[in-house]
N, C-alpha and C positions, 0 to 999 in steps of 0.2 A: 619135795620140800619137807624138812623135819618138822615134827609136831611142835617142838619147843620154839623153833624159829617162827612159825605161824603165830604162836602165842605171844612171843616178844614183839613181833611186828604189829600185831593187832593192838597190843597194849600201848605201843608207841603212838600209833595212829589215834587211838581213843583219848590219849592224854592231850593230843593236839586239838581235839574237837572243842575244847573250851576257848580256843582262840576267838578274839572279838571280831575278827574279820569274817563276814559271812562267806566270802569266797573260799577261805581256808576250810571252813566247816564243810562246804560242799565238796571240796577236794578230798577231805577225809572220808566223807560218805562214799564218794566214788571209789576211793582206794579200798575201803572195806568191802564194797560190792565186788570189785575186781578180785580181791583176795578170796572172797567167797566163791568165785567162779571155779577156782582150782581146788580149794580146800573148804567146802561148805561146812562140814561138821566141826572142824577145828575152829573155823571163824565164828560160828554160832556159839561154840563153847567159850571162846575168848570174850565175846560180847556179854554173855550171861555172867561170866565171872567178874567182868569189869563193873557191870551194873550192881551186882551184889556187894562188891567191895567198896563201892563209892556211893553210899546211900544218900549223901548230901549233894551229889551231882545235880545241877540245876535242870529243871524240867525240859527246857529247849534242847539241851545236850542229850538227855535221856531219849527224847523224841527222835533225834537224829540217828542214834544207835539202833533204836527199835525199827526205824524205817529201813535201815541197812539190813537188819535181820529179816524183815518181811521180804525184801528184794531177794535175798539169798534163798530163803525158804521157797518163794514162788518159782525161782529158776531151777531149783534142785530138789523139789519135793520127792521125786522118785528115788533119790539117792539117800534120803535120810532113813536111819534105822529107828525103831520104836523108842529106844532109850533116849536118843537125841530129841525126838519129837516130844516125848513126855517132859524132858527138861525145859525145852522151849515153852511148852504150854504152861508149866508151873510159873516160870519167870514172867511171861506175858500176863498171866492172870493176876499175879501179885502186883505188877506195875499198873495194871488197869484199875485195881480196886483198893490199893493201899490207902489212898486219900478219898474220903467220902465226897468232898466237894468236887465239882466238875472242873477239870483242867483239860479242856477240849483236845488240843493237839497231842498231848502226851498220852492221854487215855485212848484216843482214837488210834494212835500208832500201835499201842499194845493190842487193842481190839483187832486191828488189821493183821497182826501177826497170828492171832488165834484163828481168824478166818482163813488165812493162807494155809496154816497147818491142817485145819479142818477139812480142806478139800480132799485130803487122803486119810487123815487120822481122826475121822469124825467121832468115833466112839470115845476116844481119849479126851478130845476137846469137850464133848458133851458131859462126860463124867465130871470134869473140873467145873464147868459152868453150872451144872445142875446142883452141885454141892453148894453153890452160892445163890441158888434160886429155890428157896425152901418155902413151904406153906406158912402163911401167916406173917411173913416178914417181908417188908418192902425191899426189893433188891437194889443193888447199885444200878444206876441208869445204863451204864455201859455193858452190864451183864445182859440186860434186855436187848440193847442195841446189837450186841454181838450175836445173840441168838437169831435176831431178825436177819442180820447180814448172812449168817451161815445158811439160813433157810433158802436164800436166793443163790448163793455160791455153790451149794451142794444139796440140790433138791432131793435127790434119791436118798442121800444119807440122813437128811434132817427130818423129812416128813414123818417117818415112823416114830419119831420122838414127840411129834406135835400133840397127840391126844393127851399125853402126860403133862406136857408143858402148858397146854391150855387149861387143864383142870386145876393146875397149881396157880395159874395166872388169874383166873376169873375172880376169886375172892380178893385178890390184890387190887383190882380195879376200884372197889369200894373204899379201900384204904388210901388210895392215891389222892392227896389233896392239892398237890402243887401242879400247876399247869405244865411245867417242863416234863415231869415224870409221866403225866397223862399223855402228852404228845408222843413220848417215847413208846408208851404202850400202844398208841394208835398206829405208829409206824410199824411196830412188831406185828400187830394184827393184820395190817395191810400186806406185809411181806409174807407172813404165814399163809394168808389166803392166796396170794399170787403163786407161792411155791406149791401149795396143795393143788391148785388148778392145773399147774404145769405137770405135776405128778399124775393127776387123773387123766390128763390129755395124752400121756405117754405110758400108759399101763403096760403096753407090750414090751417096754424096756425096763420097767420098774422091778426092783428086787422083790416086792410083794404085790403081785397083781390083784390080790383080793381086796385091796383098800377101796373103799367106796365113799362117796360124798356124805352118806349118813354117819360115817365115823366122826365127822367134824361138825355136822349141822347143829346139833343141840348146843354145844359150847359156843359156836360162832353166833348163834342167835342170842344167847345170854349176854355175850359181849356187845352185840349190836344194840340191845336194849339200853345198856349203860351209855354207850356212845351217842346214840340218837336221842334218847330221852333226856339225858342230863348234860353231857359234855358239849353237845352241839349248841347248847344255849349259852355257852361261856361268852363273856365279854372280850376274852383274849382272842384276837383274830388268828394268831398262829395255831392255837388249839382247834379252832373251828375248821381251819383248812386241813389240819392233820386228821380230824374226824372224817371230813368229806373224802379225803384220799383213801381212807380205810374202807368207807362204806361201799365204794364201787366194787372192788373185788370180793368183799364180804357178801355182797348181795347174791353172788353166784353160789354160795355155799349155804345160804339159809334154807331151811325146809321149805318145800314148794308152797305149802299152805300158809306158812308164816310170811313168805315174800308177798303172796297175793293179799294177805291181810294187811300188810304194812304199806303197800303201794299208795293208798289214798293219803297217807301221811308223809311217806318218804319222798315222793316226787315233789309235792309242794314245798317240803322242807328244804330240798336242794335248790329249787327255783328261787325261793325267797332270798337265798344268799347272793344271787346276782346283784341285788341292790345294796348289799353290805360290803362287797369286796370289789375294788376297782379291777383287780386281776381275776379274770373269769376262767382261766384254763382248767383249774382243778375241779371246779363245779361241772364244766362241760365234759371233762373226761369221766368223772364219776357218774354223771347222768347217762352217758353213753353205755357204760358198763351195766348200770341198773336197767336200762331199756333192753339191752341184750339178754340179761338174766330173765327179765319179765317175759320176753318173747320165747325164750328157751323152755319155760315152764307152761307155755300156752295161757298166759294171763288173760283173764276175762275183764279185769277192771282197768286195764291200761287205756282202753278206748275212752273211758270217762275222763281221763286226764289229758286227752289229746288237744283240746282247744288251748289250754294253758301252756302245754308243751310247745305247740307250734308258735304261739305268740312270743314266748320267751326266747326260743331258738332263733326265730326270724329277727327279733330285735338285736340279737347278738351278731348275726351275719351281716346286718346292715351298719354295724359300727365301723367307721374307718379304722384301718389297721396300720400301726406303725411297723413297717417292714424291718426296722432295725431291732424290734423286740421279738426274740424267739418265742416267748410265751404267748404273745398276742397272735403270732402266726399259727402256733400250735393250737390255740383256742379255736381258731377258725376251722382247722382240720377236724377237731373233736366235735364241733357243732355240726359240720357236714356229715360226720359219722352218725350222729344222732338222726339227721334227716334220712340217711340211708336206711336205718332200722325202721323208721316210721313209714318210709316209702314202700318198703317190702311188705309191711303189714296192713297199711291203710292208704293205698295209692290214690284212691278216689278222694278221700278226705283231704289228703295232702295237696293234690292238684286244685281242689275246690278252694282251698285256703290260699295257695300261692298265686295262681294265675290272675285273679282279679287285681292283685297288687301291682301288676305290670302297668296299670293305669294310674298309679299313684302320682301325685304332683311332686313328690320328693325324689330327687335323683338317686340318693343312696338306697332308697327303698326299691327303686326299679333295678338298680345295679345288683343289689343284694339278692333280690328275687331271681334275677337271671342267673346269678351264680348258683343258686340252689337248683334251678331247673336244669342247668348244665350238669350239675353233679349227679342228680338222680337219673338223668338220661344215661349216664355212664355206669353208676353204681347199682341201679335197680332196673337194668335193661329188660329183664324178663317181665317185670310188673308193668313197665311202660309200653311194652310191645303193642297191646291192643288199644292203647291210649294215644298212639302216634297222631292220628288225625286231630284229636282234641288239642294236643300240645301244639301241633303245627298251626291250627287256626288261631290259637291264642297269641301267636307271634306276629300277627298282622300289625298290631298297634306298635310294638317295639321297632318294627321296620321303618316306621315313620318318624321315630325319635331323632331329634337333631343334636342331642347332647353327645359329645365325644366319648365320655365315659360309658354311656349306655351303648353307643355304637360298638365300642370294643367288646363289651359284654355280649352283645348280640352275635358278633362274629364268632366268639368262643362257643356260644350255644349252637350255632349253625355247624361249626366244626364237629362238635359232639354228635349232632344229628346225622351228619354225613357218615360218620364212623358206624352208626347203628342203623343205617338204611332208611332214614326218614325222608331223604330227598327224592326217593323213588315214589313216594306217596303223593296224592293230590295236594297241591300247595307247596311241594318241594321246589318246584321251578322258581317260585318267588324268592326262595332263599338263595338260590344260585345267582339270580339276577341281582340280588342285594349285594352279594360279594363282589360281583363284577362292577357294580356302580361305585362301591367304595374304592376299588382299585383305580378307578378313573379320576378320583378326587386328588387335587394337589395336596401334598402333606403339609400339615400345619406345624410351624416351629414350636417346639416345647419350651416353656420357660426354663431358664438355666437352673439346674439343681432339682427340677421337678421329678416326681416319681409317678409312673402310671400304675394304677392298681385297680383290681376288680375284687372288691370285698377282701382286700388284703393279699390277693394273689397277683404277682407281677405279670403283666401281659406284654410280651415282646411282639409287637405287630410290625415286623419288618416287611419288606416288599413281597416275600414269599409266603408270609403267614396265612393269608386267606386261602391258599391252595394246599395247606398242610391239613389233610383231612383226618389226622389222628386225634386222639382224645386230648 
């Protein structure tokens, strides 16, 4: 296909992208992508030329062309030469930052082009972005966001730049007065921390295996102080959640002694947010990361926080879960993850807290407690091994419970016990007899449209379920 023909065809297609019919716009997008399949560099060149020649082209149409460019780049990154890559980078950078105000779809599309090119041409993309990320000047939001996205999409390529990026960013945190920009900085710190942790976990594959946690710890702690001390107190809920999401992965990079020093403030600070936000997932996830970081450094102060942690986490697991809400279901998983960490470190304290609650007068408390017992039997099997008799003896009371929700939860606990060899212990026979008794009961018709749940986890108790001794 002749170069001039590709150029003419691309121009004709992009002239049609202004059609008011969304279907036509989608067809143009598809045609540009198809053209890019056979002639990626020529198609990208035609798109660049069209955008430069039509400065007044409306944002939605510019967005569509940029999305087509991203698709072509992503599919044919290996075929692009450096000249084409640099031209695409300059265009996307200009499209992303020409307007200071936020025009989400348009600027996001340009950012996505830069991230796509950066998977191979990271040095060229970084050179362009860092030219717009200079000390003492608040950057465009999408410059920060693009750096954050790059750190996740190309970990090995981006992490070597992070010490320089962080040293430039830290003074900017004090200059940022608007919650929207603060939230973007939080997102960037979260992504930078996540990519750094991934880099450190894969040093055998990293381009520079000499990189250490200490390289980042001081800067991350300086950022942590701003986020935790000042921004977490914001009245803006979105900013608080952005801070919480950042604090989890950041905690793994704090200097060991600083993390230990901060725990008496950090854990209560996160727990207090459960009362301020109806959606608890982000708090639970961050809390799990903080607990894991604390354990990894051998924290001595974590035990002091244990009573408050257990009470807050248990309250979460006892909340009925809307199975139609992915975040609510994910929250339960993160809460159970926290219980796993605590079960591995403080098994006796955990069981002493949990097992008396099997005698609660509240159905949800009994069901939630059984859910945690089942979970730690599975996830902390080594720690529970010597405590099998104690756990078995604590199940005598639940075996007498007549509540159907509790019965379902008991069956699931027994199933986990069977998988881990509890039923060979004294008292195990009673568990087997309980299962047999439940099989002999006539099934009760469920109300139309009802859902069976155990702390948010659907339990399918068909005829064969009691004999499925898996976890």
